[in-house]
N, CA, C, O and CB atoms as a CASP TS submission, in Angstrom:
PFRMAT TS
TARGET T0000
AUTHOR 0000-0000-0000
METHOD Language model
MODEL 1
PARENT N/A
ATOM      1  N   UNK     1       0.810  -1.192   0.000  1.00  0.00           N
ATOM      2  CA  UNK     1       0.000   0.000   0.000  1.00  0.00           C
ATOM      3  C   UNK     1       0.859   1.264   0.000  1.00  0.00           C
ATOM      4  O   UNK     1       0.397   2.338  -0.386  1.00  0.00           O
ATOM      5  CB  UNK     1      -0.925  -0.006   1.194  1.00  0.00           C
ATOM      6  N   UNK     2       2.091   1.129   0.429  1.00  0.00           N
ATOM      7  CA  UNK     2       2.960   2.296   0.497  1.00  0.00           C
ATOM      8  C   UNK     2       3.240   2.918  -0.858  1.00  0.00           C
ATOM      9  O   UNK     2       3.295   4.142  -0.977  1.00  0.00           O
ATOM     10  CB  UNK     2       4.248   1.924   1.144  1.00  0.00           C
ATOM     11  N   UNK     3       3.417   2.100  -1.875  1.00  0.00           N
ATOM     12  CA  UNK     3       3.698   2.636  -3.205  1.00  0.00           C
ATOM     13  C   UNK     3       2.469   3.300  -3.806  1.00  0.00           C
ATOM     14  O   UNK     3       2.593   4.180  -4.658  1.00  0.00           O
ATOM     15  CB  UNK     3       4.194   1.530  -4.128  1.00  0.00           C
ATOM     16  N   UNK     4       1.269   2.883  -3.365  1.00  0.00           N
ATOM     17  CA  UNK     4       0.034   3.437  -3.913  1.00  0.00           C
ATOM     18  C   UNK     4      -0.369   4.737  -3.223  1.00  0.00           C
ATOM     19  O   UNK     4      -0.778   5.692  -3.883  1.00  0.00           O
ATOM     20  CB  UNK     4      -1.088   2.423  -3.792  1.00  0.00           C
ATOM     21  N   UNK     5      -0.253   4.774  -1.903  1.00  0.00           N
ATOM     22  CA  UNK     5      -0.734   5.922  -1.133  1.00  0.00           C
ATOM     23  C   UNK     5       0.367   6.678  -0.402  1.00  0.00           C
ATOM     24  O   UNK     5       0.080   7.632   0.320  1.00  0.00           O
ATOM     25  CB  UNK     5      -1.753   5.466  -0.143  1.00  0.00           C
ATOM     26  N   UNK     6       1.609   6.273  -0.573  1.00  0.00           N
ATOM     27  CA  UNK     6       2.715   6.966   0.072  1.00  0.00           C
ATOM     28  C   UNK     6       2.801   6.656   1.558  1.00  0.00           C
ATOM     29  O   UNK     6       2.378   5.582   1.988  1.00  0.00           O
ATOM     30  CB  UNK     6       2.581   8.453  -0.131  1.00  0.00           C
ATOM     31  N   UNK     7       3.342   7.580   2.351  1.00  0.00           N
ATOM     32  CA  UNK     7       3.507   7.342   3.790  1.00  0.00           C
ATOM     33  C   UNK     7       2.189   7.071   4.516  1.00  0.00           C
ATOM     34  O   UNK     7       2.150   6.288   5.465  1.00  0.00           O
ATOM     35  CB  UNK     7       4.188   8.528   4.424  1.00  0.00           C
ATOM     36  N   UNK     8       1.119   7.713   4.072  1.00  0.00           N
ATOM     37  CA  UNK     8      -0.185   7.464   4.694  1.00  0.00           C
ATOM     38  C   UNK     8      -0.608   6.020   4.439  1.00  0.00           C
ATOM     39  O   UNK     8      -1.202   5.381   5.308  1.00  0.00           O
ATOM     40  CB  UNK     8      -1.258   8.450   4.150  1.00  0.00           C
ATOM     41  N   UNK     9      -0.307   5.513   3.263  1.00  0.00           N
ATOM     42  CA  UNK     9      -0.632   4.126   2.930  1.00  0.00           C
ATOM     43  C   UNK     9       0.103   3.137   3.807  1.00  0.00           C
ATOM     44  O   UNK     9      -0.418   2.065   4.111  1.00  0.00           O
ATOM     45  CB  UNK     9      -0.313   3.849   1.487  1.00  0.00           C
ATOM     46  N   UNK    10       1.304   3.488   4.213  1.00  0.00           N
ATOM     47  CA  UNK    10       2.055   2.606   5.106  1.00  0.00           C
ATOM     48  C   UNK    10       1.384   2.511   6.473  1.00  0.00           C
ATOM     49  O   UNK    10       1.393   1.450   7.097  1.00  0.00           O
ATOM     50  CB  UNK    10       3.497   3.103   5.261  1.00  0.00           C
ATOM     51  N   UNK    11       0.811   3.603   6.932  1.00  0.00           N
ATOM     52  CA  UNK    11       0.110   3.591   8.220  1.00  0.00           C
ATOM     53  C   UNK    11      -1.232   2.868   8.131  1.00  0.00           C
ATOM     54  O   UNK    11      -1.674   2.242   9.094  1.00  0.00           O
ATOM     55  CB  UNK    11      -0.106   5.018   8.714  1.00  0.00           C
ATOM     56  N   UNK    12      -1.867   2.960   6.979  1.00  0.00           N
ATOM     57  CA  UNK    12      -3.193   2.370   6.812  1.00  0.00           C
ATOM     58  C   UNK    12      -3.164   0.986   6.169  1.00  0.00           C
ATOM     59  O   UNK    12      -4.220   0.437   5.855  1.00  0.00           O
ATOM     60  CB  UNK    12      -4.048   3.283   5.985  1.00  0.00           C
ATOM     61  N   UNK    13      -1.991   0.417   5.968  1.00  0.00           N
ATOM     62  CA  UNK    13      -1.887  -0.838   5.228  1.00  0.00           C
ATOM     63  C   UNK    13      -2.617  -1.997   5.902  1.00  0.00           C
ATOM     64  O   UNK    13      -3.285  -2.774   5.219  1.00  0.00           O
ATOM     65  CB  UNK    13      -0.440  -1.199   5.048  1.00  0.00           C
ATOM     66  N   UNK    14      -2.510  -2.131   7.205  1.00  0.00           N
ATOM     67  CA  UNK    14      -3.181  -3.243   7.893  1.00  0.00           C
ATOM     68  C   UNK    14      -4.701  -3.091   7.837  1.00  0.00           C
ATOM     69  O   UNK    14      -5.381  -4.044   7.457  1.00  0.00           O
ATOM     70  CB  UNK    14      -2.715  -3.325   9.359  1.00  0.00           C
ATOM     71  N   UNK    15      -5.265  -1.931   8.199  1.00  0.00           N
ATOM     72  CA  UNK    15      -6.728  -1.809   8.092  1.00  0.00           C
ATOM     73  C   UNK    15      -7.245  -1.976   6.661  1.00  0.00           C
ATOM     74  O   UNK    15      -8.293  -2.586   6.454  1.00  0.00           O
ATOM     75  CB  UNK    15      -7.168  -0.461   8.626  1.00  0.00           C
ATOM     76  N   UNK    16      -6.524  -1.442   5.674  1.00  0.00           N
ATOM     77  CA  UNK    16      -6.952  -1.586   4.285  1.00  0.00           C
ATOM     78  C   UNK    16      -6.923  -3.037   3.840  1.00  0.00           C
ATOM     79  O   UNK    16      -7.827  -3.487   3.137  1.00  0.00           O
ATOM     80  CB  UNK    16      -6.074  -0.748   3.372  1.00  0.00           C
ATOM     81  N   UNK    17      -5.901  -3.771   4.239  1.00  0.00           N
ATOM     82  CA  UNK    17      -5.803  -5.180   3.875  1.00  0.00           C
ATOM     83  C   UNK    17      -6.924  -5.986   4.512  1.00  0.00           C
ATOM     84  O   UNK    17      -7.477  -6.884   3.877  1.00  0.00           O
ATOM     85  CB  UNK    17      -4.446  -5.746   4.290  1.00  0.00           C
ATOM     86  N   UNK    18      -7.265  -5.682   5.746  1.00  0.00           N
ATOM     87  CA  UNK    18      -8.360  -6.382   6.423  1.00  0.00           C
ATOM     88  C   UNK    18      -9.687  -6.088   5.725  1.00  0.00           C
ATOM     89  O   UNK    18     -10.504  -6.991   5.549  1.00  0.00           O
ATOM     90  CB  UNK    18      -8.434  -5.971   7.913  1.00  0.00           C
ATOM     91  N   UNK    19      -9.907  -4.846   5.328  1.00  0.00           N
ATOM     92  CA  UNK    19     -11.138  -4.488   4.617  1.00  0.00           C
ATOM     93  C   UNK    19     -11.230  -5.232   3.287  1.00  0.00           C
ATOM     94  O   UNK    19     -12.295  -5.738   2.933  1.00  0.00           O
ATOM     95  CB  UNK    19     -11.202  -2.968   4.379  1.00  0.00           C
ATOM     96  N   UNK    20     -10.130  -5.300   2.556  1.00  0.00           N
ATOM     97  CA  UNK    20     -10.115  -6.021   1.283  1.00  0.00           C
ATOM     98  C   UNK    20     -10.386  -7.500   1.508  1.00  0.00           C
ATOM     99  O   UNK    20     -11.138  -8.112   0.749  1.00  0.00           O
ATOM    100  CB  UNK    20      -8.767  -5.829   0.564  1.00  0.00           C
ATOM    101  N   UNK    21      -9.785  -8.085   2.542  1.00  0.00           N
ATOM    102  CA  UNK    21      -9.984  -9.505   2.836  1.00  0.00           C
ATOM    103  C   UNK    21     -11.443  -9.796   3.173  1.00  0.00           C
ATOM    104  O   UNK    21     -12.004 -10.777   2.684  1.00  0.00           O
ATOM    105  CB  UNK    21      -9.078  -9.945   3.993  1.00  0.00           C
ATOM    106  N   UNK    22     -12.058  -8.967   3.994  1.00  0.00           N
ATOM    107  CA  UNK    22     -13.464  -9.165   4.365  1.00  0.00           C
ATOM    108  C   UNK    22     -14.359  -9.036   3.133  1.00  0.00           C
ATOM    109  O   UNK    22     -15.295  -9.817   2.962  1.00  0.00           O
ATOM    110  CB  UNK    22     -13.892  -8.145   5.451  1.00  0.00           C
ATOM    111  N   UNK    23     -14.079  -8.061   2.282  1.00  0.00           N
ATOM    112  CA  UNK    23     -14.875  -7.884   1.069  1.00  0.00           C
ATOM    113  C   UNK    23     -14.737  -9.088   0.143  1.00  0.00           C
ATOM    114  O   UNK    23     -15.719  -9.520  -0.462  1.00  0.00           O
ATOM    115  CB  UNK    23     -14.454  -6.606   0.336  1.00  0.00           C
ATOM    116  N   UNK    24     -13.528  -9.630   0.028  1.00  0.00           N
ATOM    117  CA  UNK    24     -13.323 -10.796  -0.826  1.00  0.00           C
ATOM    118  C   UNK    24     -14.005 -12.036  -0.266  1.00  0.00           C
ATOM    119  O   UNK    24     -14.504 -12.862  -1.030  1.00  0.00           O
ATOM    120  CB  UNK    24     -11.841 -11.060  -1.001  1.00  0.00           C
ATOM    121  N   UNK    25     -14.035 -12.179   1.053  1.00  0.00           N
ATOM    122  CA  UNK    25     -14.693 -13.332   1.665  1.00  0.00           C
ATOM    123  C   UNK    25     -16.192 -13.328   1.405  1.00  0.00           C
ATOM    124  O   UNK    25     -16.815 -14.389   1.395  1.00  0.00           O
ATOM    125  CB  UNK    25     -14.430 -13.355   3.162  1.00  0.00           C
ATOM    126  N   UNK    26     -16.779 -12.165   1.195  1.00  0.00           N
ATOM    127  CA  UNK    26     -18.221 -12.055   1.003  1.00  0.00           C
ATOM    128  C   UNK    26     -18.651 -12.308  -0.440  1.00  0.00           C
ATOM    129  O   UNK    26     -19.840 -12.495  -0.697  1.00  0.00           O
ATOM    130  CB  UNK    26     -18.687 -10.691   1.434  1.00  0.00           C
ATOM    131  N   UNK    27     -17.723 -12.318  -1.378  1.00  0.00           N
ATOM    132  CA  UNK    27     -18.062 -12.570  -2.775  1.00  0.00           C
ATOM    133  C   UNK    27     -17.663 -13.987  -3.148  1.00  0.00           C
ATOM    134  O   UNK    27     -16.678 -14.518  -2.635  1.00  0.00           O
ATOM    135  CB  UNK    27     -17.374 -11.549  -3.706  1.00  0.00           C
ATOM    136  N   UNK    28     -18.432 -14.598  -4.043  1.00  0.00           N
ATOM    137  CA  UNK    28     -18.139 -15.980  -4.420  1.00  0.00           C
ATOM    138  C   UNK    28     -16.828 -16.097  -5.183  1.00  0.00           C
ATOM    139  O   UNK    28     -16.062 -17.029  -4.937  1.00  0.00           O
ATOM    140  CB  UNK    28     -19.270 -16.544  -5.258  1.00  0.00           C
ATOM    141  N   UNK    29     -16.553 -15.194  -6.085  1.00  0.00           N
ATOM    142  CA  UNK    29     -15.322 -15.265  -6.849  1.00  0.00           C
ATOM    143  C   UNK    29     -14.088 -14.868  -6.057  1.00  0.00           C
ATOM    144  O   UNK    29     -12.973 -15.249  -6.415  1.00  0.00           O
ATOM    145  CB  UNK    29     -15.433 -14.402  -8.048  1.00  0.00           C
ATOM    146  N   UNK    30     -14.271 -14.115  -4.996  1.00  0.00           N
ATOM    147  CA  UNK    30     -13.138 -13.616  -4.238  1.00  0.00           C
ATOM    148  C   UNK    30     -12.695 -14.498  -3.097  1.00  0.00           C
ATOM    149  O   UNK    30     -11.669 -14.223  -2.475  1.00  0.00           O
ATOM    150  CB  UNK    30     -13.457 -12.298  -3.712  1.00  0.00           C
ATOM    151  N   UNK    31     -13.434 -15.549  -2.801  1.00  0.00           N
ATOM    152  CA  UNK    31     -13.085 -16.400  -1.665  1.00  0.00           C
ATOM    153  C   UNK    31     -11.742 -17.088  -1.859  1.00  0.00           C
ATOM    154  O   UNK    31     -10.995 -17.269  -0.897  1.00  0.00           O
ATOM    155  CB  UNK    31     -14.165 -17.441  -1.442  1.00  0.00           C
ATOM    156  N   UNK    32     -11.428 -17.471  -3.085  1.00  0.00           N
ATOM    157  CA  UNK    32     -10.140 -18.123  -3.316  1.00  0.00           C
ATOM    158  C   UNK    32      -8.982 -17.140  -3.119  1.00  0.00           C
ATOM    159  O   UNK    32      -7.899 -17.540  -2.693  1.00  0.00           O
ATOM    160  CB  UNK    32     -10.092 -18.720  -4.731  1.00  0.00           C
ATOM    161  N   UNK    33      -9.200 -15.885  -3.421  1.00  0.00           N
ATOM    162  CA  UNK    33      -8.166 -14.871  -3.202  1.00  0.00           C
ATOM    163  C   UNK    33      -8.057 -14.537  -1.720  1.00  0.00           C
ATOM    164  O   UNK    33      -6.960 -14.283  -1.223  1.00  0.00           O
ATOM    165  CB  UNK    33      -8.471 -13.597  -4.016  1.00  0.00           C
ATOM    166  N   UNK    34      -9.181 -14.536  -1.012  1.00  0.00           N
ATOM    167  CA  UNK    34      -9.177 -14.241   0.422  1.00  0.00           C
ATOM    168  C   UNK    34      -8.386 -15.281   1.194  1.00  0.00           C
ATOM    169  O   UNK    34      -7.815 -14.975   2.241  1.00  0.00           O
ATOM    170  CB  UNK    34     -10.603 -14.171   0.957  1.00  0.00           C
ATOM    171  N   UNK    35      -8.345 -16.508   0.689  1.00  0.00           N
ATOM    172  CA  UNK    35      -7.558 -17.559   1.346  1.00  0.00           C
ATOM    173  C   UNK    35      -6.084 -17.184   1.355  1.00  0.00           C
ATOM    174  O   UNK    35      -5.372 -17.499   2.309  1.00  0.00           O
ATOM    175  CB  UNK    35      -7.758 -18.919   0.638  1.00  0.00           C
ATOM    176  N   UNK    36      -5.622 -16.523   0.317  1.00  0.00           N
ATOM    177  CA  UNK    36      -4.217 -16.111   0.258  1.00  0.00           C
ATOM    178  C   UNK    36      -3.884 -15.075   1.326  1.00  0.00           C
ATOM    179  O   UNK    36      -2.737 -14.984   1.765  1.00  0.00           O
ATOM    180  CB  UNK    36      -3.892 -15.551  -1.121  1.00  0.00           C
ATOM    181  N   UNK    37      -4.871 -14.301   1.743  1.00  0.00           N
ATOM    182  CA  UNK    37      -4.655 -13.273   2.761  1.00  0.00           C
ATOM    183  C   UNK    37      -4.924 -13.776   4.171  1.00  0.00           C
ATOM    184  O   UNK    37      -4.706 -13.049   5.139  1.00  0.00           O
ATOM    185  CB  UNK    37      -5.529 -12.079   2.479  1.00  0.00           C
ATOM    186  N   UNK    38      -5.394 -15.006   4.296  1.00  0.00           N
ATOM    187  CA  UNK    38      -5.778 -15.514   5.616  1.00  0.00           C
ATOM    188  C   UNK    38      -4.594 -16.171   6.324  1.00  0.00           C
ATOM    189  O   UNK    38      -3.552 -16.442   5.727  1.00  0.00           O
ATOM    190  CB  UNK    38      -6.932 -16.516   5.485  1.00  0.00           C
ATOM    191  N   UNK    39      -4.792 -16.412   7.603  1.00  0.00           N
ATOM    192  CA  UNK    39      -3.793 -17.085   8.424  1.00  0.00           C
ATOM    193  C   UNK    39      -3.933 -18.589   8.227  1.00  0.00           C
ATOM    194  O   UNK    39      -4.965 -19.161   8.579  1.00  0.00           O
ATOM    195  CB  UNK    39      -3.947 -16.701   9.927  1.00  0.00           C
ATOM    196  N   UNK    40      -2.930 -19.226   7.679  1.00  0.00           N
ATOM    197  CA  UNK    40      -3.016 -20.654   7.377  1.00  0.00           C
ATOM    198  C   UNK    40      -3.007 -21.519   8.628  1.00  0.00           C
ATOM    199  O   UNK    40      -3.467 -22.660   8.580  1.00  0.00           O
ATOM    200  CB  UNK    40      -1.878 -21.058   6.478  1.00  0.00           C
ATOM    201  N   UNK    41      -2.501 -21.013   9.742  1.00  0.00           N
ATOM    202  CA  UNK    41      -2.465 -21.796  10.977  1.00  0.00           C
ATOM    203  C   UNK    41      -3.848 -21.988  11.575  1.00  0.00           C
ATOM    204  O   UNK    41      -4.061 -22.920  12.350  1.00  0.00           O
ATOM    205  CB  UNK    41      -1.562 -21.128  11.990  1.00  0.00           C
ATOM    206  N   UNK    42      -4.784 -21.128  11.230  1.00  0.00           N
ATOM    207  CA  UNK    42      -6.132 -21.214  11.777  1.00  0.00           C
ATOM    208  C   UNK    42      -6.949 -22.304  11.096  1.00  0.00           C
ATOM    209  O   UNK    42      -7.942 -22.763  11.660  1.00  0.00           O
ATOM    210  CB  UNK    42      -6.838 -19.878  11.640  1.00  0.00           C
ATOM    211  N   UNK    43      -6.561 -22.726   9.910  1.00  0.00           N
ATOM    212  CA  UNK    43      -7.352 -23.696   9.140  1.00  0.00           C
ATOM    213  C   UNK    43      -6.815 -25.080   9.272  1.00  0.00           C
ATOM    214  O   UNK    43      -7.364 -26.014   8.688  1.00  0.00           O
ATOM    215  CB  UNK    43      -7.396 -23.319   7.689  1.00  0.00           C
TER
END
């Protein structure tokens, strides 16, 4: 996120990634991508 939004993106990278992951989990096509962002130890 830093290259996209600069220093502010570096501060917001964790919340933005979590928002993207939650959005992907809610769509049928995005669930396979959300797995890549998830914690593998939990599964």
